[in-house]
C-alpha positions as CSV (number, residue, x, y, z in Angstrom):
1,M,0.0,0.0,0.0
2,P,1.4,3.5,-0.9
3,A,2.7,5.5,2.1
4,D,0.1,8.3,1.5
5,M,-2.8,5.9,1.6
6,H,-1.4,4.2,4.7
7,S,-1.2,7.6,6.4
8,M,-4.8,8.4,5.4
9,H,-6.0,5.1,7.0
10,S,-4.0,5.6,10.1
11,R,-5.2,9.1,10.9
12,P,-8.9,8.1,11.5
13,R,-7.7,5.2,13.6
14,R,-5.5,7.5,15.8
15,T,-8.5,9.9,16.1
16,R,-10.7,7.1,17.2
17,N,-8.1,5.9,19.7
18,A,-7.7,9.4,21.1
19,T,-11.5,9.7,21.4
20,V,-11.8,6.4,23.3
21,A,-9.0,7.3,25.6
22,L,-10.6,10.7,26.3
23,M,-13.9,9.1,27.1
24,L,-12.3,6.5,29.4
25,G,-10.4,9.2,31.1
26,G,-13.6,11.2,31.6
27,L,-15.4,8.1,32.9
28,A,-12.6,7.4,35.4
29,F,-12.6,11.1,36.5
30,G,-16.3,11.0,36.9
31,M,-16.2,7.8,39.0
32,V,-13.6,9.3,41.3
33,G,-15.8,12.4,41.7
34,L,-18.8,10.3,42.5
35,A,-16.8,8.4,45.1
36,F,-15.9,11.6,46.9
37,A,-19.4,13.0,46.6
38,A,-21.1,9.8,47.8
39,V,-20.2,10.4,51.5
40,P,-21.6,13.9,51.8
41,L,-24.6,13.0,49.7
42,Y,-25.3,10.0,51.8
43,R,-25.0,12.0,55.0
44,L,-27.4,14.6,53.6
45,F,-29.8,11.9,52.6
46,C,-29.6,10.4,56.1
47,Q,-30.1,13.8,57.7
48,V,-33.1,14.7,55.6
49,T,-34.8,11.3,55.9
50,G,-33.6,10.0,59.3
51,F,-32.3,6.9,57.4
52,G,-30.3,4.5,59.6
53,G,-31.4,6.3,62.8
54,T,-29.7,9.6,61.8
55,T,-30.9,12.4,64.1
56,Q,-31.8,15.9,63.0
57,V,-30.3,19.3,64.1
58,A,-32.5,22.2,65.2
59,E,-31.8,25.7,66.4
60,S,-34.3,25.6,69.3
61,P,-37.1,23.4,70.7
62,P,-40.8,24.2,70.0
63,A,-42.5,26.9,72.0
64,E,-45.0,24.4,73.5
65,A,-44.7,20.7,74.5
66,G,-47.3,18.1,73.8
67,Q,-48.8,15.6,76.2
68,R,-47.5,12.3,74.8
69,L,-44.6,10.9,76.8
70,F,-41.4,9.3,75.5
71,K,-38.7,7.5,77.4
72,V,-35.3,8.4,76.0
73,R,-32.5,6.0,76.9
74,F,-28.8,6.6,76.5
75,N,-26.0,4.2,75.4
76,A,-22.3,4.7,75.2
77,D,-19.6,2.7,73.4
78,V,-15.9,3.2,72.8
79,N,-13.9,1.9,69.8
80,R,-11.1,-0.4,70.9
81,D,-8.5,2.0,69.4
82,L,-9.5,4.8,71.7
83,P,-8.1,4.5,75.3
84,W,-11.0,6.3,76.9
85,R,-13.8,5.4,79.3
86,F,-17.2,6.8,78.2
87,W,-20.5,6.6,79.9
88,P,-23.9,8.3,80.3
89,E,-24.5,10.0,83.6
90,Q,-28.2,9.2,83.2
91,R,-29.5,6.0,81.7
92,E,-33.0,7.2,81.0
93,V,-35.3,10.3,81.1
94,T,-39.0,10.7,80.4
95,L,-40.0,13.8,78.4
96,R,-43.1,15.1,76.8
97,V,-43.0,15.4,73.0
98,G,-41.5,18.8,72.2
99,E,-40.1,19.2,75.7
100,P,-36.3,20.1,75.7
101,G,-34.0,17.7,77.4
102,L,-30.4,18.1,78.6
103,V,-28.2,15.2,79.6
104,F,-24.5,14.6,80.1
105,Y,-22.0,11.9,79.2
106,G,-18.7,11.5,81.0
107,A,-15.4,10.8,79.3
108,E,-12.0,9.9,80.7
109,N,-8.6,9.5,79.0
110,L,-7.0,6.4,80.4
111,S,-3.7,6.8,78.5
112,A,-0.5,8.7,79.3
113,R,-0.8,11.0,76.3
114,T,-3.3,13.6,74.9
115,V,-5.8,11.9,72.7
116,S,-8.5,13.3,70.4
117,G,-11.8,11.6,69.7
118,V,-15.0,12.0,67.7
119,A,-18.4,10.5,68.3
120,T,-20.8,9.0,65.9
121,F,-24.4,8.6,66.8
122,N,-27.8,7.1,65.9
123,V,-31.1,6.4,67.5
124,T,-33.3,3.3,67.7
125,P,-35.8,2.5,66.6
126,L,-34.3,3.7,63.3
127,K,-37.6,5.1,62.0
128,A,-37.6,7.6,64.9
129,G,-34.4,9.2,63.7
130,Q,-36.1,11.9,61.6
131,Y,-38.0,13.1,64.7
132,F,-35.2,13.2,67.2
133,N,-33.7,16.7,67.1
134,K,-30.4,17.9,68.7
135,V,-30.0,21.5,69.6
136,Q,-26.4,21.2,71.0
137,C,-24.2,18.2,71.1
138,F,-20.6,17.3,71.9
139,C,-20.7,15.1,68.8
140,F,-20.6,18.2,66.6
141,D,-17.0,18.8,67.5
142,E,-13.7,16.8,68.0
143,Q,-13.0,16.3,71.7
144,K,-9.4,16.3,73.1
145,L,-8.5,15.0,76.5
146,A,-5.1,15.3,78.3
147,P,-3.7,12.2,80.1
148,G,-6.0,11.3,82.9
149,E,-8.4,14.1,82.1
150,T,-12.2,13.7,82.5
151,A,-14.9,15.8,80.8
152,R,-18.7,16.2,81.0
153,L,-20.1,16.3,77.5
154,G,-23.6,17.6,77.1
155,V,-26.4,17.1,74.6
156,S,-29.6,19.0,74.4
157,F,-32.5,17.6,72.4
158,F,-36.2,17.2,71.9
159,V,-38.6,14.8,70.1
160,D,-40.3,16.6,67.2
161,P,-44.1,17.0,67.7
162,A,-44.4,15.9,64.1
163,I,-44.0,12.4,65.3
164,L,-47.6,12.5,66.5
165,E,-48.7,12.7,62.8
166,D,-46.8,9.6,61.8
167,R,-49.0,6.6,62.3
168,N,-46.0,4.3,61.7
169,L,-44.6,5.4,65.1
170,D,-47.8,5.2,67.1
171,E,-46.4,2.2,69.0
172,V,-43.1,3.8,69.9
173,T,-42.8,4.8,73.5
174,A,-39.0,4.7,74.0
175,I,-36.1,6.0,71.9
176,T,-32.4,5.0,72.5
177,L,-29.7,7.5,71.7
178,S,-26.4,5.8,71.1
179,Y,-22.9,7.2,70.8
180,T,-19.7,5.5,69.8
181,F,-16.4,7.4,70.3
182,F,-13.5,6.8,67.8
183,R,-10.0,8.1,67.9
184,S,-9.8,11.1,65.5
185,L,-8.2,10.4,62.2
186,G,-6.0,13.4,62.7
187,D,-4.6,11.9,65.9
188,P,-1.0,10.5,65.4
189,D,-2.2,7.1,66.4
190,G,-5.6,7.4,64.8
191,A,-7.2,4.3,63.3
192,P,-7.2,4.2,59.4
193,A,-10.5,5.4,57.9
194,E,-11.3,2.0,56.6
195,A,-11.0,0.4,60.1
196,A,-13.1,3.1,61.7
197,G,-15.7,2.8,59.0
198,A,-15.8,-1.0,59.3
199,A,-16.3,-0.6,63.1
200,R,-19.1,1.8,62.6
201,E,-20.8,-0.5,60.1
202,Q,-20.5,-3.4,62.5
203,A,-21.9,-1.4,65.4
204,F,-24.8,-0.3,63.2
205,A,-25.5,-3.9,62.1
206,E,-25.5,-5.1,65.7
207,R,-28.0,-2.5,66.8
208,R,-30.2,-3.2,63.7
209,K,-30.2,-6.9,64.5
210,A,-31.1,-6.2,68.2
211,E,-34.0,-4.0,67.0
212,I,-35.3,-6.7,64.7
213,D,-34.9,-9.5,67.3
């Protein structure tokens, strides 16, 4: 085949190859972008819907409380990579719907060095998450404790009166608020993100199984 004809045939092929490479590169870039966007989008979805027992955030409680009573129970767990002790000062309170509540957890650093921790949280039954509102919570910020230091960590909350309109929650009389403290990822000895995520998933699965049983 003459050189000029070979060149004519090769140019479209190079163009197609470049186009395919560009498309594959764009697809890969898009997948990476979706991976980074998935976490905040999932968090937003959970916050809006209460999915997975995710609680809501409010600026203030309602002006008036209703008559229906709820028991709110408190649970505390610590990931094994965090050398802290963590406990609720009260195991249970009874509040009217819309009534503001304030409880405290205690935390103690059992190690010989300053350690930072962050708390994850959810409520059970999971379907009550969208009606459990926090006004202030220690879980909004990273907590840092010096060696042997103890701290009182407060959370103010209320049960949204809108729960009265949800027939799917008519039988609910008790809500459990659970926290799990993990070592901060920014801490020098912090657990890898994968390990912390796996531990959170396991804790969630265990709570979901307990709820179903």
